[in-house]
BARO-803189 format. One line per field, with one value per residue (C-alpha): x, y negated, z; residue in one letter; residue number from 1. Coordinates in steps of 0.02 Angstrom, whole numbers, plus 50000, padded with zeros to 5 digits. Each point is the difference from the previous one (the first is absolute). Last residue first. Layout:
N
X [X_...]
Y [Y_...]
Z [Z_...]
rest [A_...]
nr [NUM_...]
REM end
This chain:
87
X [51321_50129_49970_50098_50081_50065_50125_50017_49940_50173_50005_49976_50062_50070_50165_49988_50016_50142_50092_49975_50068_50153_50030_49981_50123_50122_49987_50019_50152_50084_49968_50056_50158_50072_50182_49960_49988_50055_49822_49945_49811_49927_49826_50069_50124_49857_49899_50151_50032_49819_50012_50164_49922_49850_50111_50098_49839_49916_49866_49821_49928_49881_50140_50032_49819_50011_50154_49912_49854_50111_50108_49845_49926_50134_49987_49811_49973_50122_49913_49830_50069_50073_49849_49871_50081_50034_49813]
Y [54726_49890_49862_50000_49855_49990_49884_49815_49868_49975_49951_49825_49832_49965_49982_50057_49825_49956_50159_49965_49823_50068_50126_49865_49890_50147_50023_49813_49989_50148_49943_49819_50040_50156_49945_49903_50157_49917_49950_50183_50016_50167_49960_49967_49878_49906_49990_49937_49870_49942_49978_49906_49882_49971_49965_49872_49913_49976_49866_50059_49973_49854_49886_50111_49983_49811_50001_50104_49879_49847_50075_50028_49825_49913_50117_50016_49814_49958_50118_49926_49824_50046_50097_49865_49869_50133_50026]
Z [47122_49919_49875_49842_49913_49825_49923_49965_50123_50072_50182_50068_49942_49830_49912_49819_49927_50119_49953_49815_50023_50090_49861_49866_50096_50001_49812_49968_50116_49913_49822_50017_50096_49920_50020_50160_50106_50163_50041_50009_49992_50058_50066_50175_49921_49916_50160_50098_49864_50012_50188_49981_49873_50112_50149_49900_49953_49832_50008_49978_49828_49970_49938_49849_49944_50011_49890_49866_49994_49995_49864_49890_50012_49897_49852_50000_50030_49860_49880_50039_49977_49828_49935_50034_49887_49869_49981]
rest [X_X_X_X_X_X_X_X_X_X_X_X_X_X_X_X_X_X_X_X_X_X_X_X_X_X_X_X_X_X_X_X_X_X_X_X_X_X_X_X_X_X_X_X_X_X_X_X_X_X_X_X_X_X_X_X_X_X_X_X_X_X_X_X_X_X_X_X_X_X_X_X_X_X_X_X_X_X_X_X_X_X_X_X_X_X_X]
nr [87_86_85_84_83_82_81_80_79_78_77_76_75_74_73_72_71_70_69_68_67_66_65_64_63_62_61_60_59_58_57_56_55_54_53_52_51_50_49_48_47_46_45_44_43_42_41_40_39_38_37_36_35_34_33_32_31_30_29_28_27_26_25_24_23_22_21_20_19_18_17_16_15_14_13_12_11_10_9_8_7_6_5_4_3_2_1]
REM end
């Protein structure tokens, strides 16, 4: 039983970094234009890069706002509300 446990453990330990590395390689490379675009979005949502005193909290709050805006972005008019047809 111990003879099977050691090779299985080694395979699990050595195989895990290869899986995580392959997932990282599938992401698109980060470009300078992409970073600038993201910074413009963050500043439009209220991020102030000079406020380093509250750094983790302010960037996380602004990123949450940007994510909420992206989630709510859709095409066409709102489907909420009433509509009336005229005579």
